[in-house]
C-alpha positions as CSV (number, residue, x, y, z in Angstrom):
1,X,15.1,8.6,-21.8
2,X,11.2,9.1,-22.3
3,X,9.0,7.1,-20.0
4,X,5.3,6.7,-20.1
5,X,3.9,6.2,-16.8
6,X,0.5,4.5,-17.6
7,X,-1.9,3.7,-14.6
8,X,-4.4,5.3,-12.2
9,X,-3.3,9.0,-10.9
10,X,-6.9,9.9,-9.8
11,X,-8.3,7.7,-7.1
12,X,-7.7,7.8,-3.4
13,X,-7.2,4.0,-3.3
14,X,-3.7,2.9,-1.8
15,X,-2.1,2.6,-5.4
16,X,-3.9,5.8,-6.9
17,X,-2.2,7.7,-3.8
18,X,1.3,6.2,-4.4
19,X,0.8,6.9,-8.3
20,X,0.1,10.6,-7.3
21,X,3.0,10.8,-5.2
22,X,5.4,9.3,-7.9
23,X,3.8,11.9,-10.3
24,X,4.2,14.6,-7.9
25,X,7.8,13.3,-7.1
26,X,8.7,13.5,-11.1
27,X,7.6,17.2,-11.5
28,X,7.5,19.1,-14.7
29,X,9.8,17.1,-17.0
30,X,9.0,16.6,-21.0
31,X,10.6,13.1,-20.8
32,X,7.8,11.8,-18.3
33,X,4.5,11.0,-19.7
34,X,1.5,10.0,-17.6
35,X,-2.0,8.6,-18.3
36,X,-4.7,11.4,-18.5
37,X,-7.7,10.0,-20.8
38,X,-11.1,9.5,-19.3
39,X,-12.8,7.3,-21.7
40,X,-12.2,3.9,-23.1
41,X,-11.5,5.1,-26.7
42,X,-9.2,8.0,-25.9
43,X,-7.3,5.8,-23.5
44,X,-6.6,3.1,-26.2
45,X,-5.5,6.0,-28.5
46,X,-3.2,7.5,-25.5
47,X,-1.7,4.1,-24.9
48,X,-0.6,4.1,-28.8
49,X,0.4,7.5,-29.1
50,X,2.6,7.8,-25.8
51,X,3.9,4.3,-26.1
52,X,5.3,5.3,-29.5
53,X,6.5,8.9,-28.2
54,X,8.4,6.9,-25.4
55,X,11.4,4.6,-24.9
56,X,9.6,2.6,-22.0
57,X,6.4,2.3,-20.5
58,X,6.1,1.9,-16.7
59,X,3.0,0.3,-15.7
60,X,1.8,1.7,-12.4
61,X,-1.7,0.2,-12.0
62,X,-3.1,-3.3,-12.4
63,X,-5.3,-3.2,-15.5
64,X,-6.3,-5.5,-18.5
65,X,-5.3,-2.2,-20.7
66,X,-1.5,-3.2,-19.6
67,X,-1.9,-6.2,-22.1
68,X,-2.9,-3.9,-25.0
69,X,0.1,-1.7,-23.8
70,X,2.3,-4.6,-24.1
71,X,1.5,-5.5,-27.4
72,X,1.8,-2.1,-28.9
73,X,5.2,-1.7,-26.8
74,X,6.2,-5.0,-28.4
75,X,5.3,-4.1,-31.8
76,X,7.4,-0.7,-31.6
77,X,10.4,-2.4,-29.8
78,X,9.9,-0.4,-26.5
79,X,10.9,-1.3,-23.2
80,X,8.2,-2.4,-20.4
81,X,8.4,-2.3,-16.4
82,X,5.8,-3.1,-13.8
83,X,5.4,-1.4,-10.4
84,X,3.6,-4.1,-8.4
85,X,1.4,-2.8,-5.8
86,X,-0.4,-5.9,-5.1
87,X,-0.3,-9.8,-5.6
88,X,-3.7,-10.1,-7.1
89,X,-4.2,-14.1,-7.3
90,X,-2.9,-14.5,-3.6
91,X,-5.0,-11.5,-2.0
92,X,-8.0,-13.1,-4.1
93,X,-7.5,-16.2,-2.2
94,X,-7.1,-14.6,1.3
95,X,-10.2,-12.2,0.9
96,X,-12.5,-14.6,-0.2
97,X,-13.9,-17.6,1.9
98,X,-15.4,-19.0,-1.5
99,X,-13.0,-19.1,-4.4
100,X,-14.4,-18.9,-7.7
101,X,-11.9,-20.9,-9.7
102,X,-12.8,-19.4,-13.0
103,X,-12.0,-16.0,-11.7
104,X,-9.0,-17.1,-10.1
105,X,-7.7,-18.5,-13.3
106,X,-8.5,-15.3,-15.0
107,X,-6.4,-13.3,-12.3
108,X,-3.7,-15.7,-12.6
109,X,-3.3,-15.8,-16.3
110,X,-3.2,-11.7,-16.4
111,X,-0.4,-11.8,-13.8
112,X,1.6,-14.5,-15.5
113,X,1.2,-12.5,-18.7
114,X,2.7,-9.4,-16.9
115,X,5.4,-11.1,-15.3
116,X,6.2,-13.0,-18.5
117,X,6.3,-9.8,-20.7
118,X,7.9,-7.0,-18.8
119,X,11.7,-6.6,-18.4
120,X,11.7,-5.9,-14.7
121,X,8.9,-5.8,-11.7
122,X,9.2,-3.3,-9.0
123,X,7.6,-4.3,-5.9
124,X,6.6,-1.8,-3.7
125,X,8.6,-3.1,-0.8
126,X,11.6,-5.3,-0.2
127,X,9.4,-7.5,1.9
128,X,7.0,-8.0,-1.3
129,X,10.1,-8.7,-3.7
130,X,11.5,-11.3,-1.1
131,X,8.1,-12.8,-1.2
132,X,7.7,-12.8,-4.8
133,X,11.2,-14.5,-5.6
134,X,9.9,-17.4,-3.6
135,X,6.4,-17.6,-4.9
136,X,7.2,-16.8,-8.6
137,X,10.6,-18.4,-8.7
138,X,10.7,-18.8,-12.5
139,X,10.4,-14.8,-12.5
140,X,12.8,-14.8,-9.5
141,X,15.3,-12.6,-11.6
142,X,12.8,-9.9,-12.7
143,X,11.9,-8.9,-9.2
144,X,13.5,-5.4,-7.7
145,X,11.8,-3.2,-5.3
146,X,11.1,0.4,-5.1
147,X,9.4,1.8,-2.0
148,X,6.3,4.0,-2.6
149,X,7.1,7.7,-1.8
150,X,5.3,9.7,1.1
151,X,4.8,13.4,1.4
152,X,6.0,14.1,4.9
153,X,5.3,17.8,5.0
154,X,1.5,17.5,3.8
155,X,0.9,14.9,6.6
156,X,2.6,17.1,9.2
157,X,1.0,20.4,7.8
158,X,-2.5,18.3,8.1
159,X,-1.6,16.9,11.3
160,X,-0.7,20.2,13.0
161,X,-4.1,21.6,11.8
162,X,-6.0,19.0,13.5
163,X,-3.5,19.3,16.6
164,X,-6.4,18.8,19.0
165,X,-6.1,16.7,22.3
166,X,-5.5,13.0,21.3
167,X,-8.3,10.6,22.5
168,X,-6.0,8.0,24.3
169,X,-9.0,5.6,24.4
170,X,-9.1,5.6,20.4
171,X,-7.9,2.9,18.2
172,X,-7.8,3.5,14.4
173,X,-7.7,0.7,11.6
174,X,-7.9,1.3,7.6
175,X,-8.9,-1.7,5.5
176,X,-12.8,-1.9,6.6
177,X,-14.0,-5.6,6.5
178,X,-11.5,-6.8,3.9
179,X,-10.4,-10.0,5.3
180,X,-6.8,-10.1,4.9
181,X,-6.7,-6.7,6.9
182,X,-8.2,-8.8,9.9
183,X,-9.9,-5.9,11.8
184,X,-12.3,-8.6,13.1
185,X,-9.7,-9.9,15.2
186,X,-8.6,-6.7,16.4
187,X,-12.2,-6.3,17.5
188,X,-12.0,-9.4,19.6
189,X,-8.8,-8.3,21.3
190,X,-10.3,-4.9,22.1
191,X,-13.4,-6.6,23.5
192,X,-11.2,-8.6,25.7
193,X,-9.5,-5.8,27.1
194,X,-12.8,-3.6,27.6
195,X,-14.3,-6.6,29.5
196,X,-11.4,-8.0,31.7
197,X,-9.4,-4.8,32.1
198,X,-12.5,-2.2,32.0
199,X,-10.6,0.1,29.7
200,X,-13.3,1.4,27.6
201,X,-11.5,1.6,24.3
202,X,-13.0,2.7,21.2
203,X,-12.3,1.4,17.8
204,X,-12.6,3.5,14.7
205,X,-12.5,1.3,11.3
206,X,-12.3,2.9,7.9
207,X,-12.6,0.8,4.5
208,X,-15.1,-0.9,2.3
209,X,-17.5,-3.5,3.8
210,X,-16.4,-6.6,1.9
211,X,-17.0,-9.9,4.0
212,X,-16.6,-8.7,7.8
213,X,-18.1,-5.3,8.2
214,X,-21.4,-6.7,9.9
215,X,-19.5,-8.6,12.3
216,X,-17.1,-5.7,13.3
217,X,-20.1,-3.2,13.3
218,X,-21.7,-5.6,16.1
219,X,-19.4,-4.5,18.6
220,X,-20.6,-1.4,20.5
221,X,-17.6,0.2,20.9
222,X,-17.1,0.4,17.1
223,X,-17.3,3.4,14.9
224,X,-17.3,2.3,11.2
225,X,-16.7,4.6,7.9
226,X,-17.1,2.9,4.5
227,X,-15.6,6.0,2.8
228,X,-14.1,9.1,4.0
229,X,-12.0,11.9,1.9
230,X,-8.0,11.5,2.3
231,X,-7.6,14.7,4.4
232,X,-10.5,13.3,6.9
233,X,-8.6,10.1,7.2
234,X,-5.6,11.8,8.3
235,X,-7.5,14.1,10.9
236,X,-8.9,10.6,12.6
237,X,-5.3,9.6,12.8
238,X,-4.3,13.0,14.4
239,X,-6.8,12.4,16.9
240,X,-6.2,8.8,17.5
241,X,-3.9,7.2,19.9
242,X,-2.9,4.0,18.2
243,X,-3.3,2.7,14.7
244,X,-3.3,-1.0,14.3
245,X,-2.4,-2.7,10.8
246,X,-3.1,-6.4,11.2
247,X,-2.9,-7.7,7.8
248,X,-2.1,-11.1,7.0
249,X,-0.6,-9.9,3.8
250,X,0.3,-6.1,2.8
251,X,2.7,-5.2,0.0
252,X,3.2,-1.8,1.3
253,X,0.8,-0.2,3.9
254,X,1.1,3.4,3.3
255,X,-1.5,4.3,6.1
256,X,1.2,2.9,8.6
257,X,3.5,5.9,7.7
258,X,0.8,8.2,7.7
259,X,-0.3,7.5,11.0
260,X,2.8,7.4,12.2
261,X,3.9,11.1,11.0
262,X,0.5,12.0,12.3
263,X,1.6,11.1,16.0
264,X,-0.2,7.6,16.3
265,X,1.7,4.9,18.4
266,X,1.8,2.0,16.0
267,X,1.1,-1.8,16.3
268,X,1.5,-3.5,13.0
269,X,1.6,-6.9,11.4
270,X,5.2,-8.3,10.6
271,X,3.7,-9.1,7.0
272,X,3.6,-5.4,6.3
273,X,6.0,-3.8,3.5
274,X,6.5,-0.8,5.7
275,X,8.1,-2.6,8.2
276,X,11.0,-2.4,6.0
277,X,11.0,1.4,6.1
278,X,11.3,1.6,9.8
279,X,14.8,1.1,11.5
280,X,14.0,1.4,15.0
281,X,11.2,-1.2,15.2
282,X,11.1,-4.1,17.7
283,X,9.3,-7.3,18.2
284,X,7.0,-5.4,20.8
285,X,5.7,-3.2,17.8
286,X,5.0,-6.1,15.7
287,X,2.0,-8.7,15.5
288,X,3.4,-12.0,14.8
289,X,0.1,-14.0,14.4
290,X,-2.6,-11.8,12.9
291,X,-5.5,-14.4,14.1
292,X,-4.3,-14.3,17.9
293,X,-6.4,-11.8,19.8
294,X,-4.3,-12.4,23.0
295,X,-1.2,-11.3,21.3
296,X,-2.9,-8.1,20.2
297,X,-4.8,-7.6,23.4
298,X,-1.2,-7.8,25.3
299,X,0.4,-5.3,22.7
300,X,-2.2,-2.7,22.7
301,X,-2.0,-2.7,26.5
302,X,1.8,-2.4,26.7
303,X,1.3,0.7,24.1
304,X,-1.2,2.2,26.3
305,X,1.3,2.5,29.1
306,X,4.6,2.8,26.9
307,X,4.3,4.7,23.8
308,X,6.4,4.0,20.5
309,X,5.4,6.9,18.2
310,X,8.6,9.1,18.8
311,X,11.1,6.1,18.8
312,X,9.4,4.9,15.5
313,X,9.5,8.1,14.0
314,X,13.0,8.6,14.5
315,X,13.6,5.5,12.5
316,X,11.8,6.2,9.1
317,X,14.0,5.9,6.3
318,X,13.4,9.2,4.6
319,X,16.3,8.3,2.0
320,X,14.2,5.9,0.3
321,X,10.6,7.0,0.8
322,X,10.5,10.8,0.6
323,X,8.4,11.1,-2.3
324,X,11.1,12.9,-4.5
325,X,13.8,10.3,-3.6
326,X,11.4,7.4,-4.3
327,X,10.4,8.7,-7.7
328,X,14.2,9.6,-8.5
329,X,15.0,6.3,-7.3
330,X,12.8,4.5,-9.7
331,X,13.7,6.4,-12.8
332,X,17.6,5.6,-11.9
333,X,16.7,1.9,-11.6
334,X,14.5,2.0,-15.1
335,X,17.4,4.0,-16.9
336,X,20.2,1.9,-15.5
337,X,18.2,-1.4,-16.7
338,X,17.7,0.2,-20.4
339,X,21.5,1.2,-20.5
340,X,22.7,-2.2,-19.1
341,X,20.6,-4.1,-21.7
342,X,21.8,-2.0,-24.6
343,X,25.6,-2.0,-24.0
């Protein structure tokens, strides 16, 4: 079966990295085609040519070009499936204090068009699939899941390269000033610990400014990077003691696994999709109220005394998230769906 994987395979965003892992996992195979065109015109021509040449189009990124591709696929009677990295309308509402109703309407219309017209939506975690079945009940039957793939070897090799002494006072978070990442609440928790317990903790935050950067940077223990190369982020993970992901909504959370493989202790929100990939996780490793600084402060303090990296590492479900397995699982699910619908 020929599958055209259409999306971003270049950028170092969460979906971009996940797509690169998918491509790497699928290897060299004439049955799999990928988006390679750079300009708008060549992209349209590529969509037409590669859709005609394929049996199925798998949308791997959120893009308005997907609407064109769906129309082309319908015209030539091709199957379509969608890998859902994010729930755009929901995330837009969380991230913005002032919602532009027109913009939100446009995002919702795009999402509804995708859900309505593809055969199956593969969420990037089990948690997201369950959430979507409730959030979009009219499409509940269309939601399935396939975990993002992780290249354990590459992360371990980079971590070994930077195997310097870990800074036991350094905490790291990715997601910058984006509101749904709640790094500002983590700042407040660390500030509390530094003032009340005299712990002298440092907090490194990486990511775009969005709405909260200035407030985060106002704390004197914070080092803020708007953008860093992927390898530099892994280096930071290798030298930090604790990685915190305090998201109020997180479809997968690749950096959770990257930081764990790099040797960080983990404190993550129960809303993070990657939680489902670690079988040894306990309630002490999880944040249940992402806006409650006292809970976060108590759990950071607990982690400084009793580490969880080794225990959590032992519980990673490699069967489903090793990038070669993840890619193979996805293709199997697509082929099964295609086969079932034709017999």
